[in-house]
C-alpha positions in Angstrom: 32.4 37.0 8.3 32.2 38.1 4.7 35.4 36.4 3.8 34.6 33.2 5.8 31.3 32.5 4.1 32.6 32.3 0.5 35.6 30.3 1.7 33.5 27.7 3.6 30.9 27.5 0.8 33.5 26.7 -1.8 35.2 24.2 0.5 31.9 22.4 1.3 30.3 22.5 -2.2 33.1 22.5 -4.7 34.7 19.1 -4.0 34.6 15.6 -5.3 32.5 14.1 -2.5 29.7 16.5 -3.1 29.8 15.9 -6.8 29.8 12.1 -6.4 26.9 12.3 -3.8 24.7 14.3 -6.3 25.5 12.0 -9.1 24.6 9.0 -7.0 21.3 10.7 -5.9 20.6 11.6 -9.5 21.1 8.0 -10.7 19.1 6.6 -7.7 16.1 8.8 -8.4 16.2 7.8 -12.0 16.2 4.1 -11.1 13.3 4.7 -8.6 11.1 6.5 -11.2 11.8 3.6 -13.6 11.7 0.8 -11.1 8.9 -1.0 -13.0 11.0 -1.3 -16.1 14.0 -2.4 -14.2 12.0 -5.1 -12.3 10.3 -6.3 -15.5 13.7 -6.6 -17.1 15.0 -8.8 -14.2 11.7 -10.6 -13.7 9.5 -10.6 -16.9 6.9 -13.0 -15.3 6.2 -10.5 -12.4 2.6 -9.7 -13.5 1.6 -13.2 -14.5 -1.3 -14.6 -12.5 -0.8 -17.8 -10.5 -1.8 -21.0 -12.4 -4.3 -23.4 -10.9 -4.1 -27.0 -12.1 -7.5 -28.5 -11.6 -9.6 -31.4 -13.0 -12.3 -30.9 -15.6 -15.3 -30.7 -13.1 -13.6 -28.2 -10.8 -12.5 -26.2 -13.9 -16.1 -25.7 -14.8 -17.1 -24.8 -11.3 -14.3 -22.2 -10.9 -15.1 -20.8 -14.3 -18.7 -20.1 -13.2 -17.2 -18.2 -10.2 -15.0 -16.1 -12.5 -11.8 -17.3 -11.0 -10.0 -16.3 -14.2 -9.9 -12.8 -12.8 -7.4 -13.9 -10.2 -5.9 -17.1 -11.5 -5.0 -18.9 -14.7 -7.1 -22.1 -14.9 -5.5 -25.1 -16.5 -6.5 -28.8 -16.6 -4.2 -30.7 -14.3 -1.3 -32.6 -15.8 1.1 -35.0 -14.3 4.1 -32.7 -14.7 6.5 -31.0 -12.4 5.2 -27.8 -10.9 6.6 -24.5 -11.9 7.1 -21.5 -9.7 3.6 -20.0 -9.9 1.7 -23.3 -10.2 -0.8 -24.6 -7.6 -2.3 -28.0 -8.1 -5.7 -28.4 -6.5 -6.8 -31.9 -5.5 -10.0 -32.8 -3.8 -10.4 -35.5 -1.2 -13.5 -36.4 0.8 -13.2 -33.8 3.5 -10.4 -31.6 2.5 -8.6 -29.8 -0.4 -5.0 -30.6 -1.1 -3.0 -27.7 -2.6 0.5 -28.6 -4.0 3.0 -25.8 -4.8 6.7 -25.3 -4.9 6.7 -22.4 -2.4 4.3 -21.5 0.4 1.9 -18.7 -0.8 1.6 -15.5 1.1 -1.3 -14.7 3.4 -3.2 -12.8 0.8 -3.0 -15.6 -1.8 -4.1 -18.2 0.8 -7.1 -16.0 1.7 -8.1 -15.8 -2.0 -7.8 -19.6 -2.5 -9.7 -20.5 0.6 -12.5 -18.0 -0.2 -12.7 -19.4 -3.8 -12.9 -23.0 -2.7 -15.4 -22.2 0.0 -17.6 -20.7 -2.7 -17.3 -24.0 -4.7 -18.5 -25.9 -1.6 -21.4 -23.4 -1.1 -22.6 -23.8 -4.7 -22.5 -27.5 -4.4 -24.6 -27.3 -1.2 -27.1 -25.1 -3.0 -27.5 -27.5 -5.9 -27.9 -30.6 -3.7 -30.2 -29.0 -1.1 -34.0 -29.3 -1.0 -36.2 -26.7 -2.7 -36.9 -24.7 0.5 -33.3 -24.7 1.6 -32.1 -23.9 -1.9 -34.5 -20.9 -2.1 -33.4 -19.7 1.3 -29.7 -19.9 0.4 -30.2 -18.2 -3.0 -32.1 -15.3 -1.5 -30.0 -14.9 1.6 -27.5 -12.1 1.4 -24.8 -10.7 3.7 -25.4 -7.3 5.2 -23.3 -4.6 3.6 -20.6 -3.2 5.9 -19.7 0.5 5.7 -17.1 2.4 7.7 -17.9 5.8 9.2 -14.4 7.4 9.6 -14.3 10.5 11.7 -10.8 11.6 10.6 -9.3 11.6 7.2 -6.0 9.9 8.1 -5.5 6.6 6.6 -3.0 4.3 4.9 -1.8 7.0 2.5 -1.0 9.4 5.4 0.8 6.6 7.2 2.9 5.9 4.1 3.7 9.6 3.7 4.7 9.8 7.4 7.0 6.8 6.9 8.6 8.4 3.9 9.1 11.6 5.7 10.7 9.7 8.7 13.1 7.9 6.3 14.1 11.1 4.6 14.7 12.9 7.9 16.7 10.0 9.2 19.1 9.7 6.2 19.3 13.5 5.9 20.3 13.7 9.5 22.9 11.0 9.0 24.4 12.9 6.0 24.6 16.4 7.5 24.8 16.1 11.3 28.5 15.1 11.7 29.7 17.2 8.7 30.3 20.3 10.9 32.3 18.4 13.5 34.4 16.7 10.8 35.2 20.1 9.2 36.2 21.6 12.6 38.4 18.6 13.4 40.1 18.8 10.0 40.8 22.5 10.4 42.4 21.9 13.8 44.4 19.0 12.5 45.7 21.1 9.6 46.3 24.1 11.9 43.9 26.1 9.7 41.8 27.2 12.6 44.8 28.8 14.3 45.4 31.0 11.2 41.7 31.9 10.9 41.4 32.9 14.6 44.3 35.4 14.1 41.9 37.5 12.0 38.4 36.8 13.4 37.0 36.1 16.8 36.1 32.6 17.9 32.4 33.6 18.1 32.4 34.9 14.6 34.1 31.7 13.4 31.5 29.6 15.2 28.5 31.6 13.7 30.1 31.3 10.3 30.2 27.6 10.6 26.5 27.4 11.7 25.3 29.7 8.9 27.3 27.8 6.3 25.9 24.5 7.6 22.3 25.8 7.4 22.9 27.1 3.8 24.5 23.8 2.8 21.5 21.9 4.0 19.1 24.2 2.2 21.2 24.0 -1.0 21.4 20.2 -0.9 17.6 19.9 -0.2 16.9 22.3 -3.1 19.2 20.3 -5.4 17.5 17.0 -4.4 14.1 18.6 -5.1 15.2 19.8 -8.5 16.5 16.3 -9.4 13.3 14.8 -8.1 11.2 17.2 -10.3 13.4 16.4 -13.3 12.8 12.7 -13.2 9.1 13.2 -12.2 8.6 15.4 -15.4 10.3 12.7 -17.5 8.1 9.9 -16.2 4.9 11.9 -16.4 5.8 12.7 -20.1 6.3 9.0 -20.8 3.2 7.3 -19.4 1.9 9.5 -16.5 3.7 7.0 -14.2 1.0 4.3 -14.8 3.7 1.5 -15.0 5.1 2.6 -11.7 1.7 2.7 -10.1 1.0 -0.8 -11.4 4.1 -2.1 -9.7 3.3 -0.4 -6.4 -0.2 -1.8 -6.5 1.2 -5.3 -7.3 3.5 -5.0 -4.3 0.6 -3.8 -2.1 2.3 -0.4 -1.5 -0.8 1.5 -2.7 -4.5 0.9 -2.7 -5.1 2.6 -6.0 -5.2 0.3 -9.0 -5.5 3.0 -11.7 -4.3 6.5 -11.2 -1.5 8.7 -12.3 1.7 9.6 -10.5 0.6 13.2 -9.8 -2.4 12.0 -7.8 -0.2 9.7 -5.7 2.7 12.0 -5.0 0.8 15.3 -4.7 -2.7 14.6 -3.4 -5.1 17.5 -3.5 -5.6 17.9 0.2 -6.5 21.2 1.7 -3.6 22.7 3.6 -1.1 20.2 2.3 1.4 23.0 1.3 1.3 24.6 4.7 1.8 21.2 6.4 4.9 20.4 4.2 6.3 23.8 5.1 5.9 23.1 8.8 7.5 19.7 8.3 10.5 21.3 6.6 10.8 23.9 9.3 10.9 21.2 12.1 13.5 19.3 10.0 15.8 22.3 9.6 15.5 23.3 13.2 16.3 19.8 14.4 19.2 19.4 12.0 20.6 22.8 13.1 20.4 21.8 16.8 22.2 18.5 16.3 24.9 20.2 14.1 25.6 22.9 16.7 25.9 20.3 19.6 28.1 18.1 17.5 30.2 21.1 16.3 30.8 22.3 19.9 31.9 18.8 20.8 34.2 18.8 17.9 36.0 21.9 19.2 37.3 19.8 22.2 38.7 17.1 19.9 42.4 17.2 19.3 42.8 14.9 16.3 40.9 13.1 13.6 41.0 9.8 15.5 39.1 11.3 18.4 36.7 13.0 16.0 35.6 9.7 14.6 34.3 8.8 18.1 31.8 11.6 17.9 29.8 10.0 15.1 28.8 6.8 16.9 26.7 8.4 19.7 25.0 10.6 17.1 24.2 7.7 14.8 22.9 5.7 17.8 20.6 8.5 18.9 19.2 9.0 15.4 18.6 5.2 15.1 16.7 5.1 18.4 14.6 8.1 17.3 13.8 6.5 13.9 12.7 3.1 15.3 10.8 4.7 18.1 8.8 6.8 15.7 8.4 3.9 13.4 6.8 1.9 16.1 4.1 4.6 16.5 3.6 5.3 12.8 -0.2 5.2 12.7 -2.9 7.7 13.7 -3.7 5.9 16.9 0.0 5.7 17.9 0.7 9.4 17.2 -2.3 10.4 19.4 -0.9 8.8 22.5 0.5 10.8 25.4 4.0 9.4 24.7 4.0 10.7 21.2 2.5 14.0 22.2 5.2 14.6 24.9 8.0 13.5 22.6 6.8 15.9 19.9 7.5 18.8 22.3 11.0 17.7 23.3 13.9 19.1 21.1 15.6 16.5 18.9 12.7 14.2 19.3 10.3 16.7 17.7 12.4 16.6 14.6 10.8 13.3 13.7 7.7 13.1 15.9 6.1 16.4 15.1 6.3 16.0 11.3 4.7 12.6 11.6 1.9 14.0 13.8 1.3 16.8 11.3 1.0 14.4 8.4 -1.3 12.1 10.3 -3.5 15.0 11.5 -2.7 14.1 15.1 -1.5 17.5 16.2 -3.5 20.7 16.7 -2.3 24.1 15.6 -1.6 25.1 19.3 0.6 22.0 19.8 2.5 22.8 16.6 3.1 26.4 17.7 4.1 25.4 21.3 6.6 22.8 19.9 8.0 25.3 17.4 8.5 28.0 20.1 10.3 25.5 22.4 12.6 24.4 19.5 13.4 28.0 18.5 14.0 29.1 22.1 16.4 26.2 22.6 18.1 26.9 19.3 18.8 30.5 20.4 20.2 29.3 23.8 22.3 26.6 22.2 23.8 29.1 19.7 24.5 31.6 22.6 26.1 29.2 25.0 27.6 27.1 22.3 29.7 30.0 21.1 31.2 30.3 24.6 31.9 26.6 24.8 33.3 26.6 21.3 35.8 29.4 22.2 36.9 27.5 25.3 37.4 24.3 23.3 39.5 26.0 20.8 41.6 27.8 23.4 42.2 24.6 25.3 43.5 22.9 22.2 45.7 26.0 21.4 47.2 25.9 24.9 48.0 22.2 24.6 49.6 22.7 21.3 51.6 25.6 22.5 52.8 23.6 25.5 53.9 20.8 23.3 55.8 23.2 21.0 57.5 24.7 24.0 58.6 21.3 25.2 60.1 20.5 21.9 62.0 23.9 21.8 63.6 23.5 25.2 64.6 19.9 24.2 62.9 18.1 27.1 62.9 14.4 26.5 60.4 11.8 27.6 61.2 10.6 31.1 60.6 7.0 30.1 63.6 7.0 27.7 67.1 6.6 28.7 
């Protein structure tokens, strides 16, 4: 075991693919933390307000309603429309809005609300004294929400981010163990290793190395993330990035810093993230062990490629199933609760329920005990199946070598 661990660690870490992967991740994180500058370089007019082309009378009416806060008001001219231009023309019973491209739903709502206020102000000016006094003093009742739980849009966004990280992390690491086992068997390296160690020791060494590799890669990714985070905070506290996210409706905060967005000061947030990481590692280890045992029954690299497709399909189903329930109400349903107890499913569902405050402490502990118990059973029985898989391949190879030595030919040849 002592000799196997350094050998596998060097083999998995000190190679070109790992170096390229970390360089790509480093560059990707740098681009994400400076996405606002990249977007502004490609599209300098991103933050420009849409321009409303109106006549002189409507210009004054919209100015009184402070429409300049949302739009650029310009007197209408008979010219071709630009990308962000909207020409407003009034007819007897309707408004005509001309534009190059159809506005989004939020823009339509703002325009319709603004034009409705114009009609309302006209009605007030032309109404009788009693009606005018009533309309001017009438006010809408203020609406306030009394929310019983703290979960909201920010938690749903965090859950979605965690789901995405778990999905792509699983895609990266789950089939690595099977590929390594298949490559060892194809190169006859496993036959040489099994002359010195037992198959069970070989299997446990693979599992331990896989777990250490996941931890090292996650730690390396966190260090790269903190590096770019520190640089962006030193530049402008991330305000440019926050402005871009707010413009894209990805955050509801118009003015804040990056620290408040990424690390909200919520009681127990550190403990919740530790539980999320624990479920992630347990789920990845379960999938890796199952795929590794299946890889021991594969005879060549061509057959090994067929293992990846079912794993990727299963992970994709889990991801989209969790995505369809990614809200506080969805994660409190019986379906989400049951799936958060089941191994493999709990790798995604329980972290989402934890982040959305949809799981109690007892539910978290029960799910964790189920996962750890299954992990122990899979490791115990997996070692037995792994040894049988390797022996079956060794017997087949020995039989093929024996046939070659005695010179037996294929019966189909003459």
